[in-house]
N, C-alpha and C positions, 0 to 999 in steps of 0.2 A: 591500769585501765586497758580492758583485750581491745585488739585489733584484730579484726574477722574481714576478710577478702567479701567484694560484691561479686556477685556472677551474673551475666544473664542470663538470657529463659534456654540460648546452651549452651549454659555453665565456659562459657569461656572468663577468665576474670578480667573486671571494667574498674573492677579501684578497692577504697575499701573502708570502712564505717569503725570510727572506736567506737565502743559501746561501755557503759558506766557500769563501776563496780561495786552499786548500791544500791542497781537491778539487774544485774549476770553472775555479780560472783559473791549473793550470799552465802551464807553457810547453810547447808539444810537440813531439817528438823523433824523426819518422819510425820511425828504425831502435829505438829502441825497442818501438814500437808490430808493426813487421814482426818484433821476430822473438818476441813473442807472441803471437800472432798466428800463428804457422808453428809453434809448437811446441800449441797448439790441433789447429791442426790435422792436425801429423803426431801426437796419441793418439786422433786419431780413423780412421787408421786401420786397417786387424782386422792385417794384417800375417799375415795367412794362407795368400799366394803356398805354391806349394810345384813344386818335379822333384824326379822318379825318383835316385839317383847309383844309381853301378852296384851295388851291392850293394842296391841293391833294385827293381832292374828283374829279371821275372819270365824264370827259363825263360835260357838258355845256359851252361846250366853242360855242355854237353855240343861242343869244342874240334869247327870247322868242320870242320875238316880236317888233315889230316894233318903240324905245318912244313913237310917237305923230298921236296923233287919232283914238287912241284904243276906246276910253273913264275907259281905260285899268289904273291902276297906269305900271308905268317905271320899266322895269327891263333888269338886263345885261347877267342875269345865272339863266340855272333853278339849279342851285346848290349855291345860295342865303345860309345864316345860317337864311332864313327867310322864306323857302321853304321845303315842304315836305320831308325829302332823301336827305336835305343841306348837307353844313358841320357844324362844331360843333366849336360856335367863344368861347373861353378864354376854352376850353375841358382839360382835362388833359392829360400829354404831361410826356412821358419815365423820370424818376428826379431817384435821390436816397434820403434815407429818415434818410441816415446817421447822429449824427454831434456827436462833438468833447466833451469826459470828461479827460479829465487829468487825468494825471496816479494817480497820489500823490493820488487824488480823487474815484478813479474806487481803490488802495485797500485799501481806510479807509475802504471802503464801505467795502469792502471784509470781512473786519475782523469784524464788525459792525450786518454782515448777521453770518459768524459766533458765532461772542457773544450775542447774540441772543436765538441760537439753544443750547449753556450750559446755557445760563440764565434760558430757557425753560424746563431747562432738558429733551431737542431736542438731545444733542451729543452725540453717543456712539461710544465708541471705540475698537475695531475686533483686536489681532493680528495677524491671518489672516481668512481667506475663502482660504482652497485649493480643491478642486475636482480632480479627479484622470479623469476626464474624460469631454462630452461634454453635459449634461444631464441636461433639467431644473426640471426634478423630484428630478437629487440632493440639488439643489439650494434652491425646494422648501423647501424641510425638511431643510436644512440651516433660510430661513429666516424667517418660523414657528418656530424654538430654539432659532433667535435674534429678534419675535414680531416687526416684518419689516409686514408692510400692502404697505404704498405709503412711500420712503425709498431714498437716492442717496447713492448710497455707493461710495467711493474714493478712490483710491489704489494709487499704487508711482508707476506701471507698467505697459502695455499695460498686465492685468490678462486673456490672448484668451476662458479659459475654464469658466473661469467667466464670461467675458460681452454676451461669448456665450450663458449660461444656464441662467444667466437674461432677457435675447433681449426680449423674447418671457412673459413675467411676466406682466400685465400692472400691473402700480402706482411704477414699477422700476425702475429708471438709476441705468448705473457705468462710473466712470467718469475718467479717470486719476488725477492725481495734478497738474499737471502746466493744464487743463484746465480748473480749479474748479473757476465758478462764482457765480454771486454776486442772477443771477434771480435762478439758476436753487438748489442753497441754501433757497433760500425762496419759492418756486415752492413745496420742497416737504420739509412737515413737523416733517417729522423723514433725521439728518444726521448723517451716517459712516464712520466713516475713521478707517483703518487697518491706524495698528502702522506705521510704513514704514509709509504712506498719509499722517498722522498725525505728522509727525518729521520733511518733506518734507516740510512742509505747514505752518509748523510756524517757518518753517528757512528761508523760500524767506517772509516771509510777517515781517519778528521782524524790 
């Protein structure tokens, strides 16, 4: 069981926390992480692309010329896919790109992602981040003290002052513990868990 130091927002050590090995010390399998990240990104795709098929293109009801005797190829409509301005054959249609990943696989992938951050010494547990008011400057000072440039901060509950103070800073994202996902953990090189969030995540994934 790994024991990790807990820091305050000025990065002074104020205690320690034991992290469960079944959550933070799992063997990392890249193929599982890849599958879950791919599913996450696929679900975010709008899938609203569309082209008009032959029955959807405006016009083309009249036969351009008679069937025989003109010396030209037969034509039944000026909206044929062979014609400029005509329909598109087998073009993209609105669809969903989502595909199912089992709940156990998603849970395992999240434990692997957390384990990768701990093993890479990129996991920081902070007692709390208390901001008296919504002010970007106040959060910048905290981020500088903690050495955060590109980081994911996970809180146990909706911390409005923290979320609103950090939202204009590029490279910083604040997320609630129940919305933690593999993609965000892997995307941000530094993971900051507030102590209450660390305990909640640990209990949920055990």
